[in-house]
VOTI-245552 format. One line per field, with one value per residue (C-alpha): residue number from 0; residue in one letter; chain; x, y, z. Coordinates in Angstrom, 3 decimals. Example, Ala and Ser with C-alpha at 12.3 -4.5 7.8 and 13.67 -1.06 7.14 Angstrom:
! residues 2
n = [0_1]
res = [A_S]
chain = [A_A]
east = [12.300_13.670]
north = [-4.500_-1.060]
up = [7.800_7.140]
//
This chain:
! residues 485
n = [0_1_2_3_4_5_6_7_8_9_10_11_12_13_14_15_16_17_18_19_20_21_22_23_24_25_26_27_28_29_30_31_32_33_34_35_36_37_38_39_40_41_42_43_44_45_46_47_48_49_50_51_52_53_54_55_56_57_58_59_60_61_62_63_64_65_66_67_68_69_70_71_72_73_74_75_76_77_78_79_80_81_82_83_84_85_86_87_88_89_90_91_92_93_94_95_96_97_98_99_100_101_102_103_104_105_106_107_108_109_110_111_112_113_114_115_116_117_118_119_120_121_122_123_124_125_126_127_128_129_130_131_132_133_134_135_136_137_138_139_140_141_142_143_144_145_146_147_148_149_150_151_152_153_154_155_156_157_158_159_160_161_162_163_164_165_166_167_168_169_170_171_172_173_174_175_176_177_178_179_180_181_182_183_184_185_186_187_188_189_190_191_192_193_194_195_196_197_198_199_200_201_202_203_204_205_206_207_208_209_210_211_212_213_214_215_216_217_218_219_220_221_222_223_224_225_226_227_228_229_230_231_232_233_234_235_236_237_238_239_240_241_242_243_244_245_246_247_248_249_250_251_252_253_254_255_256_257_258_259_260_261_262_263_264_265_266_267_268_269_270_271_272_273_274_275_276_277_278_279_280_281_282_283_284_285_286_287_288_289_290_291_292_293_294_295_296_297_298_299_300_301_302_303_304_305_306_307_308_309_310_311_312_313_314_315_316_317_318_319_320_321_322_323_324_325_326_327_328_329_330_331_332_333_334_335_336_337_338_339_340_341_342_343_344_345_346_347_348_349_350_351_352_353_354_355_356_357_358_359_360_361_362_363_364_365_366_367_368_369_370_371_372_373_374_375_376_377_378_379_380_381_382_383_384_385_386_387_388_389_390_391_392_393_394_395_396_397_398_399_400_401_402_403_404_405_406_407_408_409_410_411_412_413_414_415_416_417_418_419_420_421_422_423_424_425_426_427_428_429_430_431_432_433_434_435_436_437_438_439_440_441_442_443_444_445_446_447_448_449_450_451_452_453_454_455_456_457_458_459_460_461_462_463_464_465_466_467_468_469_470_471_472_473_474_475_476_477_478_479_480_481_482_483_484]
res = [M_K_S_S_S_T_L_V_S_L_F_F_T_A_L_I_L_V_L_V_K_P_A_L_A_Q_E_Q_S_A_S_S_E_S_A_T_S_Y_T_V_N_S_G_K_N_R_Y_R_Y_T_S_N_T_N_G_T_E_F_S_I_E_M_R_G_K_I_E_V_S_D_D_D_R_D_I_K_N_M_S_D_D_G_Y_L_E_V_S_K_T_V_F_G_S_K_R_T_I_V_I_E_S_L_G_G_G_K_M_K_K_E_Y_Y_E_G_R_T_L_S_S_W_E_S_S_G_K_A_W_L_S_E_I_L_P_E_I_V_R_S_T_G_I_S_A_E_S_R_V_N_R_F_Y_K_Q_G_G_T_N_A_V_L_A_E_I_G_K_I_E_N_D_H_V_R_V_Q_Y_A_N_L_L_L_Q_K_P_V_Q_P_S_E_Y_T_S_I_I_K_V_I_A_G_K_V_D_S_D_H_Y_K_A_E_F_L_R_T_N_A_S_R_F_L_Q_N_K_E_S_A_T_A_M_L_A_A_T_Q_G_I_G_S_D_H_Y_K_T_E_V_I_K_K_A_L_E_G_E_S_T_T_P_E_N_I_A_L_V_L_Q_T_A_G_K_M_E_S_D_H_Y_I_T_E_V_L_T_S_L_L_N_K_S_N_F_S_D_A_T_L_A_E_L_I_H_T_T_K_T_I_E_S_D_H_Y_K_T_I_I_L_T_K_A_L_D_K_P_N_I_S_K_A_A_Y_Q_R_L_I_E_T_V_S_D_I_E_S_D_H_Y_L_S_Q_V_I_N_H_M_L_G_K_K_L_T_P_E_I_L_S_G_T_F_T_I_I_G_S_I_E_S_D_H_Y_R_A_D_V_L_S_T_L_L_R_K_Q_G_L_T_E_A_Q_Y_T_S_V_L_N_L_C_A_A_M_G_S_D_H_Y_K_E_Q_V_L_H_K_A_L_T_N_S_L_T_D_A_Q_T_I_I_V_L_Q_T_V_K_S_I_E_S_D_H_Y_A_T_E_V_L_L_A_A_A_P_K_V_K_N_G_S_T_T_L_K_D_A_Y_R_D_A_A_R_S_I_G_S_E_T_Y_Y_G_K_A_L_R_A_I_D]
chain = [A_A_A_A_A_A_A_A_A_A_A_A_A_A_A_A_A_A_A_A_A_A_A_A_A_A_A_A_A_A_A_A_A_A_A_A_A_A_A_A_A_A_A_A_A_A_A_A_A_A_A_A_A_A_A_A_A_A_A_A_A_A_A_A_A_A_A_A_A_A_A_A_A_A_A_A_A_A_A_A_A_A_A_A_A_A_A_A_A_A_A_A_A_A_A_A_A_A_A_A_A_A_A_A_A_A_A_A_A_A_A_A_A_A_A_A_A_A_A_A_A_A_A_A_A_A_A_A_A_A_A_A_A_A_A_A_A_A_A_A_A_A_A_A_A_A_A_A_A_A_A_A_A_A_A_A_A_A_A_A_A_A_A_A_A_A_A_A_A_A_A_A_A_A_A_A_A_A_A_A_A_A_A_A_A_A_A_A_A_A_A_A_A_A_A_A_A_A_A_A_A_A_A_A_A_A_A_A_A_A_A_A_A_A_A_A_A_A_A_A_A_A_A_A_A_A_A_A_A_A_A_A_A_A_A_A_A_A_A_A_A_A_A_A_A_A_A_A_A_A_A_A_A_A_A_A_A_A_A_A_A_A_A_A_A_A_A_A_A_A_A_A_A_A_A_A_A_A_A_A_A_A_A_A_A_A_A_A_A_A_A_A_A_A_A_A_A_A_A_A_A_A_A_A_A_A_A_A_A_A_A_A_A_A_A_A_A_A_A_A_A_A_A_A_A_A_A_A_A_A_A_A_A_A_A_A_A_A_A_A_A_A_A_A_A_A_A_A_A_A_A_A_A_A_A_A_A_A_A_A_A_A_A_A_A_A_A_A_A_A_A_A_A_A_A_A_A_A_A_A_A_A_A_A_A_A_A_A_A_A_A_A_A_A_A_A_A_A_A_A_A_A_A_A_A_A_A_A_A_A_A_A_A_A_A_A_A_A_A_A_A_A_A_A_A_A_A_A_A_A_A_A_A_A_A_A_A_A_A_A_A_A_A_A_A_A_A_A_A_A_A_A_A_A_A_A_A_A_A_A_A_A_A_A_A_A_A_A_A_A_A_A_A_A_A_A_A_A_A_A_A_A_A_A_A]
east = [-19.088_-15.853_-12.507_-9.656_-7.701_-10.533_-10.883_-7.168_-7.396_-10.210_-8.047_-5.189_-7.365_-7.933_-4.523_-2.744_-4.209_-2.526_0.839_0.967_1.134_2.222_3.160_-0.395_-3.098_-6.294_-9.621_-11.624_-14.821_-16.466_-19.326_-20.238_-23.006_-21.567_-22.264_-18.590_-17.451_-13.960_-12.060_-8.338_-6.379_-2.674_-0.066_3.686_4.866_1.429_-1.478_-4.902_-7.648_-11.137_-13.779_-17.307_-18.598_-21.999_-21.561_-17.853_-15.520_-11.801_-9.104_-5.332_-3.116_0.623_3.461_7.240_9.374_8.255_10.249_8.664_10.094_11.534_8.289_6.214_4.061_5.386_6.766_10.508_11.527_10.289_11.818_11.662_8.456_6.980_3.353_0.908_-2.724_-5.004_-8.652_-11.604_-15.219_-17.819_-21.374_-20.124_-17.375_-14.035_-10.444_-7.424_-3.669_-1.456_2.310_4.441_8.120_9.569_12.834_16.168_14.777_12.185_8.465_5.228_2.691_-0.884_-4.015_-7.540_-10.894_-13.335_-11.724_-10.224_-6.507_-6.056_-3.113_-0.719_0.921_-2.253_-4.438_-2.879_0.176_-1.924_-4.253_-1.356_0.263_-2.949_-3.395_0.173_1.373_-1.411_-0.749_2.960_2.379_-0.200_1.362_5.077_5.676_9.235_9.747_13.450_14.277_12.128_13.880_17.220_16.081_14.874_17.875_20.211_18.304_18.064_19.167_17.093_14.890_13.829_12.768_10.923_9.116_7.928_6.852_4.700_2.780_2.050_-1.347_-0.693_0.930_2.437_4.095_5.259_7.095_8.422_9.978_11.352_13.018_14.530_15.778_17.559_19.454_21.091_24.173_21.962_23.821_22.883_22.090_19.241_17.581_15.559_13.943_13.113_11.468_9.454_8.171_7.113_5.605_3.664_2.478_1.787_-1.585_-1.439_-0.093_1.017_3.154_4.478_5.609_7.023_9.140_10.480_11.233_12.848_15.264_15.659_19.277_20.185_18.213_19.515_23.111_22.360_21.113_18.846_17.281_16.812_14.891_12.887_12.093_10.712_8.844_7.261_6.100_3.824_1.900_0.999_-2.508_-2.219_-0.601_0.447_2.427_3.811_5.139_6.768_8.711_9.709_10.929_13.023_14.436_15.374_17.346_20.594_22.628_22.869_19.496_19.886_18.071_16.132_14.952_14.001_11.946_10.173_9.518_8.002_5.943_4.615_3.914_2.040_-0.391_-1.156_-4.587_-3.635_-2.204_-0.745_1.313_2.347_3.699_5.575_7.238_8.181_9.479_11.705_12.990_13.707_15.740_18.261_21.512_22.237_19.441_19.669_17.907_16.057_14.746_13.631_11.725_10.007_9.228_7.617_5.587_4.457_2.900_0.220_-1.322_-1.812_-5.294_-4.736_-3.331_-1.905_0.162_1.124_2.478_4.550_6.361_6.766_8.225_10.612_11.612_12.351_14.910_17.079_20.118_20.699_17.208_17.173_14.916_13.151_12.405_11.061_8.834_7.448_6.867_4.964_2.777_2.023_1.429_-1.182_-3.277_-3.438_-6.894_-6.337_-4.980_-3.473_-1.345_-0.666_0.842_2.922_4.565_5.116_6.621_8.962_9.839_10.575_13.126_15.598_16.833_14.735_15.471_13.276_11.594_10.705_9.551_7.254_5.662_5.296_3.387_0.852_0.278_-0.040_-2.741_-4.800_-4.857_-8.342_-7.821_-6.495_-4.940_-2.830_-2.061_-0.828_1.335_2.967_3.455_5.101_7.498_8.198_9.001_11.213_13.255_13.524_15.476_12.988_13.414_11.153_8.931_8.711_7.993_5.137_3.764_3.883_2.076_-0.508_-1.259_-1.584_-3.912_-6.167_-6.997_-10.358_-9.252_-7.767_-6.425_-4.263_-3.253_-1.943_-0.044_1.738_2.569_3.787_6.019_7.355_8.264_10.365_12.806_15.486_13.664_14.733_12.746_11.127_9.986_8.684_6.647_5.103_4.057_2.533_0.624_-0.782_-2.133_-4.749_-6.354_-7.161_-10.695_-10.272_-8.940_-7.537_-5.453_-4.351_-3.107_-1.258_0.726_1.509_2.680_5.019_6.436_6.669_10.190_11.736_9.595_10.313_14.027_13.535_13.266_10.529_9.289_8.888_6.994_4.715_3.873_3.099_0.780_-0.946_-1.621_-2.862_-5.486_-7.260_-8.139_-11.665_-11.437_-10.043_-8.701_-6.732_-5.665_-4.255_-2.501_-0.801_0.387_1.696_3.924_6.106_5.934]
north = [-12.270_-12.406_-13.211_-10.710_-12.752_-12.496_-8.775_-8.265_-10.172_-7.878_-4.919_-6.028_-6.774_-3.035_-1.917_-3.525_-0.824_1.729_0.045_0.117_3.928_5.030_8.531_9.439_10.250_8.386_7.302_4.242_2.567_-0.749_-3.007_-6.676_-9.139_-9.436_-5.704_-4.811_-1.276_0.096_3.310_3.623_6.837_7.001_9.683_9.706_6.925_6.770_4.340_4.353_1.779_1.438_-1.222_-1.989_-5.545_-6.421_-4.199_-4.843_-1.931_-2.381_0.191_0.380_3.409_3.116_5.561_5.219_2.079_-0.656_-3.725_-6.756_-9.270_-12.571_-14.396_-11.778_-11.134_-7.807_-4.524_-4.499_-1.168_1.859_4.706_8.035_8.894_5.430_4.973_2.055_2.136_-0.906_-0.593_-2.977_-2.221_-4.976_-3.726_-0.710_-2.485_-1.054_-2.174_-0.149_-0.545_2.517_2.155_5.185_5.986_8.237_8.509_6.927_3.419_3.935_3.255_3.863_1.017_1.594_-0.516_0.938_-0.632_1.968_5.249_3.747_3.102_-0.515_-2.677_-3.362_-6.342_-8.179_-7.499_-5.342_-7.471_-10.632_-9.010_-7.646_-11.090_-12.549_-10.213_-9.136_-12.282_-11.857_-8.123_-8.749_-11.234_-9.017_-5.571_-5.906_-4.376_-5.244_-7.058_-6.273_-7.458_-10.560_-11.466_-10.954_-13.196_-16.044_-15.830_-16.034_-19.055_-21.061_-19.114_-18.804_-21.806_-20.375_-17.070_-18.898_-20.982_-17.793_-16.313_-19.416_-18.475_-14.925_-14.349_-10.921_-10.719_-7.304_-8.501_-11.747_-9.770_-7.349_-10.267_-11.805_-8.546_-8.229_-11.807_-10.997_-8.243_-10.961_-12.901_-15.338_-17.665_-17.592_-21.291_-20.338_-17.867_-20.570_-21.796_-18.213_-17.561_-20.767_-20.047_-16.499_-17.504_-20.271_-18.212_-14.757_-14.560_-10.923_-10.391_-6.914_-8.091_-11.168_-9.047_-6.382_-8.976_-10.495_-7.130_-5.673_-8.574_-9.348_-8.203_-10.588_-13.551_-13.155_-13.678_-17.336_-19.658_-21.689_-18.687_-16.890_-19.911_-20.026_-16.321_-16.722_-19.879_-17.948_-15.357_-17.965_-18.032_-14.344_-13.948_-10.366_-9.928_-6.445_-7.699_-10.666_-8.265_-6.032_-8.970_-10.419_-7.074_-6.647_-10.146_-9.434_-6.292_-8.207_-10.102_-13.368_-14.803_-18.465_-20.274_-22.166_-18.908_-17.467_-20.605_-19.898_-16.315_-17.473_-20.096_-17.449_-14.976_-17.632_-18.062_-14.358_-13.111_-9.515_-8.937_-5.670_-7.325_-10.279_-7.691_-5.886_-9.121_-10.241_-6.768_-6.790_-10.201_-9.050_-6.144_-8.571_-9.068_-12.688_-14.038_-17.453_-18.399_-21.192_-18.605_-16.377_-19.246_-20.034_-16.364_-16.066_-19.168_-17.573_-14.690_-17.139_-16.648_-12.931_-12.280_-8.665_-8.316_-4.947_-6.343_-9.437_-7.206_-5.188_-8.326_-9.972_-6.872_-6.408_-10.078_-9.614_-6.949_-9.613_-10.551_-13.940_-15.323_-19.077_-21.125_-22.527_-19.036_-17.926_-20.990_-20.217_-16.649_-17.738_-20.007_-17.132_-14.542_-16.861_-16.244_-12.480_-11.572_-7.900_-7.285_-4.046_-5.737_-8.756_-6.514_-4.696_-7.925_-9.255_-5.974_-6.025_-9.607_-8.744_-6.210_-9.094_-11.458_-14.603_-18.143_-19.680_-21.894_-18.991_-16.942_-19.788_-19.659_-15.905_-16.321_-18.479_-15.774_-13.060_-15.139_-14.848_-11.026_-10.136_-6.396_-5.493_-2.373_-4.263_-7.143_-4.695_-2.981_-6.274_-7.456_-4.159_-4.558_-8.133_-7.139_-4.291_-6.044_-9.715_-11.186_-13.665_-16.686_-17.036_-19.475_-17.132_-14.214_-16.189_-16.923_-13.238_-12.099_-14.866_-13.313_-10.005_-11.432_-12.859_-9.384_-7.925_-4.321_-3.396_-0.238_-2.190_-4.713_-1.826_-0.455_-3.765_-4.412_-0.862_-1.328_-4.569_-2.818_-0.226_-2.998_-4.425_-7.421_-10.300_-10.971_-13.949_-11.805_-9.116_-11.733_-12.832_-9.217_-8.997_-12.241_-10.874_-7.822_-10.119_-10.464_-6.711_-5.984_-2.209_-1.150_1.989_0.192_-2.562_0.076_1.919_-1.229_-1.901_1.655_1.270_-1.917_-0.507_1.032_-2.314_-4.272_-1.921_-2.645_-6.267_-9.628_-10.848_-13.131_-10.140_-8.189_-11.160_-11.394_-7.654_-7.875_-10.918_-8.933_-5.954_-8.142_-8.401_-4.687_-4.190_-0.490_0.228_3.552_2.005_-0.971_1.319_3.459_0.383_-0.947_2.423_2.536_-0.303_0.476]
up = [41.060_39.124_40.803_41.067_38.508_35.966_36.532_36.023_32.748_31.653_32.497_30.344_27.360_27.268_28.514_25.566_23.343_25.552_25.520_21.710_21.694_25.157_24.032_23.111_25.613_24.768_26.214_25.230_26.357_25.464_26.444_25.985_26.837_30.367_30.894_31.158_30.480_30.763_30.295_29.674_29.849_29.098_28.992_29.037_31.365_33.011_32.643_34.215_33.807_35.233_34.571_35.699_35.424_36.892_39.925_40.373_39.702_39.235_38.555_38.278_37.955_37.309_36.873_36.544_36.582_38.968_40.043_41.664_44.107_42.908_43.763_41.877_44.944_46.190_44.888_45.591_44.117_42.180_40.249_42.078_40.184_40.732_41.756_41.763_42.838_42.619_43.632_43.635_44.592_44.952_45.524_47.416_49.368_48.234_48.750_47.608_47.581_47.099_46.733_45.948_45.877_48.543_46.639_47.370_47.085_49.837_49.340_51.181_51.012_52.145_52.205_52.462_53.134_51.929_52.988_56.106_56.244_57.350_58.296_55.467_57.110_58.073_55.000_52.286_51.737_51.310_48.769_46.711_46.827_45.393_42.441_41.558_39.668_37.103_36.807_36.277_33.451_31.786_31.886_31.425_34.866_35.923_32.598_32.398_35.905_35.453_32.199_33.951_36.765_34.562_32.267_35.252_36.535_33.322_30.288_27.128_27.893_31.245_29.673_26.888_29.501_31.209_27.868_27.441_30.597_29.423_27.809_26.302_22.840_23.484_26.692_25.064_22.411_25.029_26.920_23.714_22.706_26.178_25.920_22.667_24.466_26.570_25.322_23.418_21.062_17.337_17.593_19.960_17.578_15.838_19.072_20.077_16.706_16.870_20.402_19.552_16.211_17.950_20.931_19.482_17.741_16.649_13.135_14.197_17.114_15.323_12.377_14.699_16.498_13.282_11.660_14.773_15.026_11.317_11.070_13.905_12.547_9.004_10.134_10.730_7.981_10.268_11.983_8.649_7.409_10.645_10.309_6.798_7.797_10.672_8.168_6.622_9.907_9.564_8.211_7.000_3.581_4.681_7.661_5.709_3.111_5.730_7.160_3.786_2.443_5.590_5.164_1.552_2.355_2.836_0.266_2.190_1.190_0.283_-2.568_0.114_1.666_-1.707_-2.283_1.026_-0.059_-3.347_-1.535_0.846_-1.961_-3.915_-1.030_-0.618_-1.602_-2.359_-5.844_-4.578_-1.850_-4.031_-6.460_-3.673_-2.576_-6.085_-6.956_-3.857_-4.894_-8.461_-7.075_-5.603_-7.464_-6.461_-8.602_-10.292_-13.486_-11.698_-9.243_-12.106_-13.708_-10.408_-9.775_-13.204_-12.428_-9.145_-11.087_-12.233_-8.789_-9.547_-10.882_-11.925_-15.451_-14.395_-11.528_-13.498_-16.258_-13.779_-12.600_-15.999_-17.667_-14.742_-14.965_-18.668_-17.756_-16.129_-18.263_-19.893_-19.482_-20.072_-22.286_-19.210_-17.893_-21.274_-21.453_-18.005_-19.129_-22.244_-20.085_-17.718_-20.451_-21.939_-18.815_-19.402_-20.660_-21.446_-24.959_-23.676_-21.012_-23.207_-25.892_-23.258_-22.115_-25.658_-26.851_-23.844_-24.645_-28.278_-27.130_-26.818_-29.483_-29.180_-30.313_-33.047_-30.473_-28.180_-31.179_-32.176_-28.711_-29.081_-32.371_-30.544_-27.940_-30.581_-32.236_-29.047_-29.247_-30.440_-30.797_-34.255_-32.764_-30.234_-32.609_-35.229_-32.618_-31.599_-35.182_-36.080_-33.148_-34.175_-37.760_-36.594_-33.902_-34.810_-37.725_-39.157_-41.379_-44.397_-42.496_-39.523_-41.822_-43.327_-39.846_-38.895_-42.033_-41.634_-38.242_-40.038_-42.705_-39.977_-38.691_-39.580_-40.082_-43.466_-41.857_-39.404_-42.072_-44.165_-41.164_-40.519_-44.186_-44.646_-41.581_-43.070_-46.311_-44.471_-43.567_-45.806_-47.285_-49.434_-52.622_-50.897_-47.962_-50.312_-52.171_-48.859_-48.233_-51.715_-51.207_-47.941_-49.812_-51.337_-47.864_-47.895_-49.109_-49.313_-52.701_-51.101_-48.486_-50.880_-53.315_-50.513_-49.720_-53.364_-53.910_-50.910_-52.468_-55.993_-55.845_-54.856_-57.330_-60.233_-59.994_-59.052_-60.755_-63.077_-60.294_-57.997_-60.682_-61.370_-57.649_-57.643_-60.657_-59.110_-55.945_-57.981_-59.679_-56.304_-56.607_-57.928_-58.749_-62.205_-60.922_-58.060_-60.207_-62.857_-60.262_-58.830_-62.174_-63.347_-60.243_-61.631_-65.356]
//
């Protein structure tokens, strides 16, 4: 046979589900190897629980606001609609306590054995005294008055000590929130956070506590750090993200706290939630270059090329990106397997004027693009938006020549010829024509170059004729030469 204390604990395992959504009426039932079944029904300001464990039935019904005595062993007061009924039946032998408000601070307390009204003073009072302390710590009954009592006795530490004795996460958080309504000093926030983070197992309740009190905690550097550190103890990426996004709403986030955010994000499993956190961070205005470099590095933990691209392109929109940040970005982009997403990031990157060193790193990445379609797209962007030296121009067109498709080679070279080129750059284009096997496409490039060559130097014309000699078809060869004669 189970004790009253054990049965009360069983009750509150189920009742917690009711307390989460007290406005909704609901019924639940469950069973386990110990042959326990329970039913919970809740409505507005009313809770009812029944359980059956190996022949022992236990039920509690509550209504209204109930206040317990200072020793937690008696009911001291009730709201005018207050009502408490506790009943236990063991193999047919039933005991019941009924306490209800008569209004005006008066109560009626009754004790029944079976259906027989028995003496309250000799039996009922003692049984209530036995079971009430566990009920109080498990339900949140009289939580406000109890927090007031403990706070008056020993301040924040006394309330935290009581929270340590509570076994129910919902009630722990209820007490903590009530504590924070007291004149608690900001210097005490950190200890409150650490106690709740250490005691509360539920990700839902831990996150709820941190989010609810975020505006208070973020006013203090130490408690803000403690809040974000506590977030690392939340298992669910969803709940972690909720807390972090709340913490990032203000403008007082320190570099140390941002480092904690990035550390937490880097340990998340969900690419979706990592992206949410990093996006929230990128939306902040007080953003240092060192932070940007570290954030870009954190994207290496994202497996999805899609999500990685979202963050990297958004990071590239930040002004005055440093060499270190660009180098981190090049390292991260190298991990992208999809040519589609790789070209998206590179094209976004090429939207800004890049230093020769960063451009050199970009050439290496472009060389890893296997798709001629996407490589041609990136090379066209590069030729259009970046002022290239002769050596860089040679590197770009070497990347073009390495493509397998003559169609895409022609596209890139044609795009190059639409720019204002020096004679040296034009010669590089003409030399690249020799890598095109298709007489049709080779001729198309030469015809595009012909107007500039026709009015150009002898060296330029010699380079043109040399390129034309790679054409096997007499028809196309003649067409190309006539264009400059």
